[in-house]
N, C-alpha and C positions, 0 to 999 in steps of 0.2 A: 854559174853563180858568181864568178869572179867579176862579171860585168855589171852586177847589181850593187848599188852603193849602200843600201840600208836593208837589213834583214830584221824583221820584227816578228816576235811571237806574241799574239794578243790573247791573253787568257780570258776565259769567260768571267764576267763581272758577277759577283754574288749579289743576290737580291737585297741583302742587308745594306750593301753599299748604295744601291739605287734608292732604297727607302730612306737612307740617312739624311738626304738633302745636303750633302757635303758642299764645300765651296769650290766650285770649278771656275776656271778662268773664263771670263765672258768672251764670246766670239769676236766682239768688237776689239777687245784688248789683244787677242791673238792676231787679228787682221792688222792692227797697228804695228805690232812687233814684226810681222812678216814684211810689211811695207817698208819699215825702217831698215830691216836687214837687206832687202833688195836695193834700197837707195844707197846703203853703204857699199854694196857690191858694184853698183854702177859707178859710183865715185872712185872706187879703188881701181877699177879696170876700164878706164875711159877710152883706151885705144881699141877696144872690142865693141864697137857700136852695135853690131848685129846680135851679140850674145855676151853681155858683160857680167856674167854670173859665175860664182865659184865653180859650179859643175863644169863649166867650159874652160877652166884654166888649164893651160899646158904645163908641163914640168918646169919650163923656164918662168912662167907666170907664178907658179907655186914658190920657186926659189926667190922671186922678187917680192911677192906680196904676202907670203905667209911665213911668219917667224914663230916657231914654237918656243915656249919657255923651256928651261933646262929639264925640268921634270917631265914635261910633255915629250921631249926628245927621247929621254930614257924609256918612257913607257912605250913609245912607238918602236924603238929599237928592240925592246924585249918582246913585243907582240910580233914583230917581223920575224924574229928568230924562233919563238916558241910556236907560232901558228903557221910557219912556213909560207908567209905571204909573198905574193908576186909583187913586182914593181908597180903593176897596175893597181893592185889592192892597196899598196902603200900610199900611192898618190890619191886614191879615192878616200882613204881614211883622213888624210890631211885636208882635203877639200871639204869633207863632211865636218871635220873639227872646226874649220874656218867658218862654216855656215852656223854651227852651233854657237860659236863665239859671237857671230853677228846677231843671232836671235837673242842672245843674252845681253847685247849692247856692249860687248867688250871689244876694244881695239886689239887686244892681245889674244893669242890662242894659248890658253893655259892647259895644264895637265888635266884638269877636270873635263875640258872640252875634248881633248884627245882620248881620255878614258871612255867617255860616252860614245865617241865615234868608233872606237875599238869594239865596244860591246855590241854595236850594231853589226859589225863584221863577224864577231865571234858567234853570233846566233846560228849562222850557217854551218859552223863547225861544232856546235854544241859544246863550246868551251866555257861558257858563262858559268 
């Protein structure tokens, strides 16, 4: 499980939610956000022509291209200690947080991005 970046539990959707006709994000809007995020990654890591995406960042790339805000650093340290994370899991959380920030259009990786990335790891440990 340590080699998998994101763990999600997807609960069954109640029929009331399906019938309500809620406002979902359109597929075209999602595609646009994903394309913009990928473009940010390609621009950020230009020396890796073959795979310039967050998931392929090395620890040195992470140190160079990913700066967590102070609250995000605190959250990650707490998760590292309380969840007994490996170095691999630590780096994967940082890369996922960077991707979440990219999808949100944020140049900074903030605590909210780190918290979401941690939640994706916590699912495997039933910590949520």
